[in-house]
TIVO-2410 file (N, C-alpha, C; in nm, 3 decimals):
# residues 114
REC num residu      c1      c2      c3 atome chaine
REC   1      M  -2.946 -14.417  -1.943     N      A
REC   1      M  -3.023 -14.439  -2.065    CA      A
REC   1      M  -3.094 -14.574  -2.055     C      A
REC   2      I  -3.225 -14.571  -2.073     N      A
REC   2      I  -3.306 -14.693  -2.070    CA      A
REC   2      I  -3.366 -14.715  -2.208     C      A
REC   3      T  -3.362 -14.839  -2.251     N      A
REC   3      T  -3.429 -14.879  -2.375    CA      A
REC   3      T  -3.550 -14.961  -2.336     C      A
REC   4      L  -3.662 -14.935  -2.403     N      A
REC   4      L  -3.785 -15.007  -2.373    CA      A
REC   4      L  -3.829 -15.083  -2.498     C      A
REC   5      Y  -3.833 -15.216  -2.487     N      A
REC   5      Y  -3.894 -15.298  -2.593    CA      A
REC   5      Y  -4.044 -15.277  -2.576     C      A
REC   6      H  -4.103 -15.210  -2.671     N      A
REC   6      H  -4.237 -15.155  -2.653    CA      A
REC   6      H  -4.332 -15.201  -2.763     C      A
REC   7      N  -4.454 -15.231  -2.722     N      A
REC   7      N  -4.564 -15.256  -2.814    CA      A
REC   7      N  -4.674 -15.158  -2.775     C      A
REC   8      P  -4.694 -15.052  -2.854     N      A
REC   8      P  -4.792 -14.951  -2.815    CA      A
REC   8      P  -4.936 -15.003  -2.804     C      A
REC   9      R  -4.964 -15.120  -2.859     N      A
REC   9      R  -5.099 -15.177  -2.847    CA      A
REC   9      R  -5.120 -15.251  -2.716     C      A
REC  10      C  -5.014 -15.271  -2.641     N      A
REC  10      C  -5.019 -15.345  -2.514    CA      A
REC  10      C  -5.035 -15.248  -2.397     C      A
REC  11      S  -5.137 -15.270  -2.316     N      A
REC  11      S  -5.162 -15.180  -2.203    CA      A
REC  11      S  -5.048 -15.183  -2.102     C      A
REC  12      K  -4.990 -15.299  -2.075     N      A
REC  12      K  -4.878 -15.308  -1.980    CA      A
REC  12      K  -4.758 -15.231  -2.032     C      A
REC  13      S  -4.736 -15.238  -2.162     N      A
REC  13      S  -4.625 -15.166  -2.222    CA      A
REC  13      S  -4.647 -15.015  -2.212     C      A
REC  14      R  -4.768 -14.971  -2.240     N      A
REC  14      R  -4.801 -14.828  -2.227    CA      A
REC  14      R  -4.787 -14.782  -2.082     C      A
REC  15      Q  -4.828 -14.866  -1.989     N      A
REC  15      Q  -4.818 -14.830  -1.847    CA      A
REC  15      Q  -4.671 -14.819  -1.804     C      A
REC  16      A  -4.588 -14.911  -1.852     N      A
REC  16      A  -4.446 -14.907  -1.817    CA      A
REC  16      A  -4.382 -14.779  -1.872     C      A
REC  17      L  -4.415 -14.743  -1.995     N      A
REC  17      L  -4.363 -14.621  -2.055    CA      A
REC  17      L  -4.408 -14.500  -1.973     C      A
REC  18      A  -4.535 -14.495  -1.936     N      A
REC  18      A  -4.586 -14.383  -1.858    CA      A
REC  18      A  -4.515 -14.372  -1.722     C      A
REC  19      L  -4.490 -14.485  -1.657     N      A
REC  19      L  -4.419 -14.483  -1.529    CA      A
REC  19      L  -4.279 -14.424  -1.543     C      A
REC  20      L  -4.209 -14.466  -1.647     N      A
REC  20      L  -4.075 -14.412  -1.669    CA      A
REC  20      L  -4.082 -14.262  -1.693     C      A
REC  21      Q  -4.176 -14.220  -1.776     N      A
REC  21      Q  -4.190 -14.078  -1.806    CA      A
REC  21      Q  -4.228 -13.998  -1.681     C      A
REC  22      E  -4.311 -14.056  -1.594     N      A
REC  22      E  -4.349 -13.989  -1.469    CA      A
REC  22      E  -4.227 -13.965  -1.380     C      A
REC  23      H  -4.125 -14.049  -1.397     N      A
REC  23      H  -4.001 -14.037  -1.320    CA      A
REC  23      H  -3.894 -13.959  -1.397     C      A
REC  24      G  -3.936 -13.889  -1.501     N      A
REC  24      G  -3.844 -13.805  -1.575    CA      A
REC  24      G  -3.754 -13.877  -1.673     C      A
REC  25      I  -3.786 -14.001  -1.703     N      A
REC  25      I  -3.706 -14.082  -1.795    CA      A
REC  25      I  -3.778 -14.087  -1.929     C      A
REC  26      E  -3.709 -14.049  -2.034     N      A
REC  26      E  -3.763 -14.063  -2.169    CA      A
REC  26      E  -3.680 -14.173  -2.236     C      A
REC  27      P  -3.728 -14.297  -2.229     N      A
REC  27      P  -3.649 -14.409  -2.279    CA      A
REC  27      P  -3.638 -14.409  -2.431     C      A
REC  28      T  -3.536 -14.477  -2.477     N      A
REC  28      T  -3.527 -14.507  -2.619    CA      A
REC  28      T  -3.628 -14.617  -2.646     C      A
REC  29      I  -3.716 -14.596  -2.741     N      A
REC  29      I  -3.822 -14.692  -2.769    CA      A
REC  29      I  -3.777 -14.783  -2.882     C      A
REC  30      R  -3.787 -14.913  -2.858     N      A
REC  30      R  -3.763 -15.010  -2.964    CA      A
REC  30      R  -3.897 -15.080  -2.991     C      A
REC  31      L  -3.952 -15.050  -3.107     N      A
REC  31      L  -4.075 -15.116  -3.148    CA      A
REC  31      L  -4.035 -15.253  -3.200     C      A
REC  32      Y  -4.023 -15.347  -3.109     N      A
REC  32      Y  -3.962 -15.476  -3.140    CA      A
REC  32      Y  -4.043 -15.560  -3.239     C      A
REC  33      L  -4.170 -15.530  -3.258     N      A
REC  33      L  -4.247 -15.602  -3.359    CA      A
REC  33      L  -4.208 -15.556  -3.499     C      A
REC  34      E  -4.170 -15.430  -3.511     N      A
REC  34      E  -4.125 -15.375  -3.639    CA      A
REC  34      E  -3.976 -15.393  -3.660     C      A
REC  35      N  -3.901 -15.398  -3.551     N      A
REC  35      N  -3.756 -15.412  -3.554    CA      A
REC  35      N  -3.716 -15.526  -3.459     C      A
REC  36      P  -3.742 -15.650  -3.501     N      A
REC  36      P  -3.720 -15.764  -3.410    CA      A
REC  36      P  -3.573 -15.781  -3.372     C      A
REC  37      P  -3.549 -15.826  -3.250     N      A
REC  37      P  -3.411 -15.853  -3.210    CA      A
REC  37      P  -3.357 -15.975  -3.283     C      A
REC  38      T  -3.228 -15.974  -3.305     N      A
REC  38      T  -3.161 -16.089  -3.365    CA      A
REC  38      T  -3.144 -16.197  -3.258     C      A
REC  39      T  -3.101 -16.313  -3.301     N      A
REC  39      T  -3.075 -16.420  -3.203    CA      A
REC  39      T  -2.964 -16.376  -3.107     C      A
REC  40      A  -2.863 -16.307  -3.158     N      A
REC  40      A  -2.754 -16.260  -3.070    CA      A
REC  40      A  -2.807 -16.159  -2.969     C      A
REC  41      E  -2.894 -16.069  -3.013     N      A
REC  41      E  -2.953 -15.971  -2.920    CA      A
REC  41      E  -3.040 -16.040  -2.816     C      A
REC  42      L  -3.114 -16.142  -2.858     N      A
REC  42      L  -3.198 -16.215  -2.763    CA      A
REC  42      L  -3.113 -16.289  -2.659     C      A
REC  43      K  -3.002 -16.347  -2.702     N      A
REC  43      K  -2.913 -16.415  -2.606    CA      A
REC  43      K  -2.861 -16.316  -2.503     C      A
REC  44      K  -2.819 -16.199  -2.551     N      A
REC  44      K  -2.769 -16.095  -2.460    CA      A
REC  44      K  -2.881 -16.050  -2.366     C      A
REC  45      L  -3.000 -16.031  -2.420     N      A
REC  45      L  -3.114 -15.989  -2.341    CA      A
REC  45      L  -3.147 -16.091  -2.232     C      A
REC  46      L  -3.145 -16.217  -2.267     N      A
REC  46      L  -3.172 -16.323  -2.169    CA      A
REC  46      L  -3.068 -16.320  -2.056     C      A
REC  47      A  -2.942 -16.295  -2.092     N      A
REC  47      A  -2.837 -16.285  -1.990    CA      A
REC  47      A  -2.863 -16.164  -1.899     C      A
REC  48      Q  -2.904 -16.053  -1.959     N      A
REC  48      Q  -2.934 -15.933  -1.879    CA      A
REC  48      Q  -3.053 -15.957  -1.787     C      A
REC  49      L  -3.151 -16.032  -1.834     N      A
REC  49      L  -3.269 -16.064  -1.754    CA      A
REC  49      L  -3.239 -16.171  -1.650     C      A
REC  50      G  -3.139 -16.255  -1.677     N      A
REC  50      G  -3.107 -16.365  -1.586    CA      A
REC  50      G  -3.209 -16.477  -1.592     C      A
REC  51      I  -3.266 -16.499  -1.711     N      A
REC  51      I  -3.367 -16.604  -1.728    CA      A
REC  51      I  -3.335 -16.688  -1.851     C      A
REC  52      G  -3.405 -16.799  -1.864     N      A
REC  52      G  -3.394 -16.882  -1.982    CA      A
REC  52      G  -3.499 -16.844  -2.085     C      A
REC  53      P  -3.485 -16.892  -2.208     N      A
REC  53      P  -3.578 -16.853  -2.314    CA      A
REC  53      P  -3.724 -16.889  -2.286     C      A
REC  54      R  -3.750 -16.998  -2.219     N      A
REC  54      R  -3.890 -17.036  -2.191    CA      A
REC  54      R  -3.960 -16.930  -2.107     C      A
REC  55      Q  -3.886 -16.864  -2.021     N      A
REC  55      Q  -3.944 -16.762  -1.932    CA      A
REC  55      Q  -3.976 -16.633  -2.007     C      A
REC  56      L  -3.923 -16.619  -2.129     N      A
REC  56      L  -3.947 -16.499  -2.209    CA      A
REC  56      L  -4.058 -16.521  -2.311     C      A
REC  57      L  -4.103 -16.644  -2.326     N      A
REC  57      L  -4.205 -16.677  -2.425    CA      A
REC  57      L  -4.345 -16.637  -2.380     C      A
REC  58      R  -4.421 -16.582  -2.473     N      A
REC  58      R  -4.564 -16.556  -2.450    CA      A
REC  58      R  -4.639 -16.680  -2.498     C      A
REC  59      T  -4.686 -16.757  -2.405     N      A
REC  59      T  -4.749 -16.886  -2.437    CA      A
REC  59      T  -4.891 -16.870  -2.491     C      A
REC  60      V  -4.947 -16.749  -2.484     N      A
REC  60      V  -5.083 -16.727  -2.533    CA      A
REC  60      V  -5.088 -16.694  -2.682     C      A
REC  61      E  -4.974 -16.674  -2.743     N      A
REC  61      E  -4.970 -16.638  -2.885    CA      A
REC  61      E  -4.997 -16.759  -2.974     C      A
REC  62      D  -5.062 -16.736  -3.087     N      A
REC  62      D  -5.092 -16.843  -3.182    CA      A
REC  62      D  -4.965 -16.914  -3.228     C      A
REC  63      A  -4.859 -16.837  -3.250     N      A
REC  63      A  -4.732 -16.897  -3.298    CA      A
REC  63      A  -4.677 -16.997  -3.197     C      A
REC  64      Y  -4.700 -16.976  -3.068     N      A
REC  64      Y  -4.654 -17.069  -2.966    CA      A
REC  64      Y  -4.716 -17.207  -2.989     C      A
REC  65      K  -4.846 -17.206  -3.017     N      A
REC  65      K  -4.916 -17.333  -3.040    CA      A
REC  65      K  -4.880 -17.391  -3.177     C      A
REC  66      E  -4.878 -17.305  -3.278     N      A
REC  66      E  -4.849 -17.351  -3.415    CA      A
REC  66      E  -4.711 -17.412  -3.428     C      A
REC  67      L  -4.614 -17.357  -3.355     N      A
REC  67      L  -4.476 -17.407  -3.362    CA      A
REC  67      L  -4.448 -17.515  -3.257     C      A
REC  68      D  -4.550 -17.549  -3.180     N      A
REC  68      D  -4.540 -17.650  -3.074    CA      A
REC  68      D  -4.423 -17.620  -2.979     C      A
REC  69      L  -4.416 -17.496  -2.934     N      A
REC  69      L  -4.305 -17.454  -2.849    CA      A
REC  69      L  -4.315 -17.505  -2.707     C      A
REC  70      K  -4.427 -17.566  -2.671     N      A
REC  70      K  -4.435 -17.625  -2.537    CA      A
REC  70      K  -4.356 -17.755  -2.529     C      A
REC  71      D  -4.312 -17.806  -2.643     N      A
REC  71      D  -4.233 -17.929  -2.648    CA      A
REC  71      D  -4.104 -17.908  -2.569     C      A
REC  72      E  -4.092 -17.974  -2.457     N      A
REC  72      E  -3.977 -17.960  -2.368    CA      A
REC  72      E  -3.846 -18.008  -2.430     C      A
REC  73      R  -3.855 -18.082  -2.540     N      A
REC  73      R  -3.733 -18.131  -2.606    CA      A
REC  73      R  -3.666 -18.023  -2.691     C      A
REC  74      L  -3.736 -17.913  -2.715     N      A
REC  74      L  -3.677 -17.806  -2.795    CA      A
REC  74      L  -3.562 -17.741  -2.719     C      A
REC  75      S  -3.455 -17.714  -2.791     N      A
REC  75      S  -3.337 -17.653  -2.729    CA      A
REC  75      S  -3.359 -17.503  -2.708     C      A
REC  76      D  -3.275 -17.445  -2.624     N      A
REC  76      D  -3.279 -17.300  -2.605    CA      A
REC  76      D  -3.257 -17.229  -2.737     C      A
REC  77      T  -3.166 -17.281  -2.817     N      A
REC  77      T  -3.137 -17.221  -2.949    CA      A
REC  77      T  -3.262 -17.219  -3.035     C      A
REC  78      A  -3.337 -17.329  -3.036     N      A
REC  78      A  -3.460 -17.335  -3.116    CA      A
REC  78      A  -3.562 -17.233  -3.068     C      A
REC  79      L  -3.573 -17.216  -2.937     N      A
REC  79      L  -3.668 -17.121  -2.881    CA      A
REC  79      L  -3.628 -16.977  -2.915     C      A
REC  80      I  -3.500 -16.950  -2.907     N      A
REC  80      I  -3.449 -16.816  -2.939    CA      A
REC  80      I  -3.472 -16.786  -3.087     C      A
REC  81      K  -3.447 -16.882  -3.173     N      A
REC  81      K  -3.471 -16.863  -3.316    CA      A
REC  81      K  -3.619 -16.837  -3.343     C      A
REC  82      A  -3.705 -16.906  -3.272     N      A
REC  82      A  -3.850 -16.886  -3.289    CA      A
REC  82      A  -3.889 -16.744  -3.249     C      A
REC  83      M  -3.833 -16.695  -3.139     N      A
REC  83      M  -3.865 -16.559  -3.095    CA      A
REC  83      M  -3.812 -16.454  -3.193     C      A
REC  84      A  -3.695 -16.479  -3.250     N      A
REC  84      A  -3.639 -16.386  -3.347    CA      A
REC  84      A  -3.724 -16.382  -3.474     C      A
REC  85      A  -3.776 -16.498  -3.513     N      A
REC  85      A  -3.858 -16.507  -3.634    CA      A
REC  85      A  -4.002 -16.459  -3.610     C      A
REC  86      H  -4.048 -16.473  -3.487     N      A
REC  86      H  -4.186 -16.437  -3.450    CA      A
REC  86      H  -4.182 -16.351  -3.324     C      A
REC  87      P  -4.150 -16.222  -3.337     N      A
REC  87      P  -4.131 -16.139  -3.218    CA      A
REC  87      P  -4.253 -16.125  -3.129     C      A
REC  88      K  -4.372 -16.158  -3.178     N      A
REC  88      K  -4.490 -16.156  -3.090    CA      A
REC  88      K  -4.475 -16.254  -2.975     C      A
REC  89      L  -4.385 -16.350  -2.990     N      A
REC  89      L  -4.362 -16.450  -2.886    CA      A
REC  89      L  -4.285 -16.394  -2.767     C      A
REC  90      I  -4.227 -16.277  -2.782     N      A
REC  90      I  -4.143 -16.218  -2.676    CA      A
REC  90      I  -4.232 -16.146  -2.576     C      A
REC  91      E  -4.213 -16.180  -2.450     N      A
REC  91      E  -4.287 -16.113  -2.342    CA      A
REC  91      E  -4.256 -15.965  -2.344     C      A
REC  92      R  -4.351 -15.884  -2.304     N      A
REC  92      R  -4.333 -15.740  -2.309    CA      A
REC  92      R  -4.400 -15.675  -2.189     C      A
REC  93      P  -4.360 -15.554  -2.160     N      A
REC  93      P  -4.247 -15.479  -2.212    CA      A
REC  93      P  -4.118 -15.522  -2.142     C      A
REC  94      I  -4.007 -15.485  -2.201     N      A
REC  94      I  -3.877 -15.512  -2.141    CA      A
REC  94      I  -3.801 -15.381  -2.135     C      A
REC  95      A  -3.752 -15.347  -2.018     N      A
REC  95      A  -3.670 -15.228  -2.000    CA      A
REC  95      A  -3.525 -15.272  -1.978     C      A
REC  96      I  -3.434 -15.201  -2.045     N      A
REC  96      I  -3.292 -15.237  -2.039    CA      A
REC  96      I  -3.212 -15.113  -2.002     C      A
REC  97      K  -3.122 -15.131  -1.908     N      A
REC  97      K  -3.029 -15.025  -1.870    CA      A
REC  97      K  -2.893 -15.088  -1.845     C      A
REC  98      A  -2.796 -15.051  -1.927     N      A
REC  98      A  -2.660 -15.105  -1.919    CA      A
REC  98      A  -2.665 -15.258  -1.928     C      A
REC  99      D  -2.621 -15.326  -1.824     N      A
REC  99      D  -2.615 -15.473  -1.829    CA      A
REC  99      D  -2.732 -15.540  -1.756     C      A
REC 100      R  -2.835 -15.461  -1.722     N      A
REC 100      R  -2.951 -15.515  -1.652    CA      A
REC 100      R  -3.076 -15.495  -1.735     C      A
REC 101      A  -3.170 -15.586  -1.717     N      A
REC 101      A  -3.299 -15.573  -1.784    CA      A
REC 101      A  -3.407 -15.631  -1.693     C      A
REC 102      V  -3.529 -15.583  -1.712     N      A
REC 102      V  -3.645 -15.634  -1.637    CA      A
REC 102      V  -3.763 -15.644  -1.732     C      A
REC 103      I  -3.849 -15.741  -1.705     N      A
REC 103      I  -3.975 -15.753  -1.776    CA      A
REC 103      I  -4.077 -15.670  -1.697     C      A
REC 104      G  -4.147 -15.583  -1.765     N      A
REC 104      G  -4.242 -15.493  -1.700    CA      A
REC 104      G  -4.377 -15.555  -1.676     C      A
REC 105      R  -4.379 -15.666  -1.609     N      A
REC 105      R  -4.503 -15.732  -1.568    CA      A
REC 105      R  -4.487 -15.769  -1.421     C      A
REC 106      P  -4.541 -15.692  -1.332     N      A
REC 106      P  -4.622 -15.574  -1.354    CA      A
REC 106      P  -4.537 -15.457  -1.402     C      A
REC 107      P  -4.600 -15.353  -1.457     N      A
REC 107      P  -4.525 -15.240  -1.511    CA      A
REC 107      P  -4.428 -15.175  -1.412     C      A
REC 108      E  -4.461 -15.181  -1.283     N      A
REC 108      E  -4.375 -15.122  -1.180    CA      A
REC 108      E  -4.236 -15.185  -1.176     C      A
REC 109      N  -4.220 -15.303  -1.232     N      A
REC 109      N  -4.089 -15.367  -1.236    CA      A
REC 109      N  -3.983 -15.279  -1.303     C      A
REC 110      V  -4.026 -15.195  -1.399     N      A
REC 110      V  -3.928 -15.113  -1.470    CA      A
REC 110      V  -3.862 -15.012  -1.376     C      A
REC 111      L  -3.925 -14.979  -1.267     N      A
REC 111      L  -3.869 -14.881  -1.173    CA      A
REC 111      L  -3.744 -14.936  -1.103     C      A
REC 112      A  -3.723 -15.065  -1.107     N      A
REC 112      A  -3.603 -15.125  -1.046    CA      A
REC 112      A  -3.477 -15.078  -1.115     C      A
REC 113      L  -3.489 -15.027  -1.237     N      A
REC 113      L  -3.371 -14.981  -1.311    CA      A
REC 113      L  -3.334 -14.836  -1.279     C      A
REC 114      L  -3.419 -14.766  -1.205     N      A
REC 114      L  -3.392 -14.625  -1.176    CA      A
REC 114      L  -3.293 -14.609  -1.063     C      A
***
């Protein structure tokens, strides 16, 4: 069972979903903009990805600039709280299977979970 943090307006997210479907996988879709992850879910997700919060941030989003998230003095906790409050800040798509997760950039990355 694969869960896909999905934004249907994002071409990379749509491509990742199509790749999974082409391989016979119908993932559970989490529309994370409508159903944002909690801080606890984000911490777990970061552990599954094996990365820190800065690596999950979308630096091109307005909220990134407005919240001054490039400030290196901000703690991981502050960054995680910002992503929970502003889910557009979360890189996408993300595919999760059991205790592993991958960011689908490029979309082919999701195939590593098969």
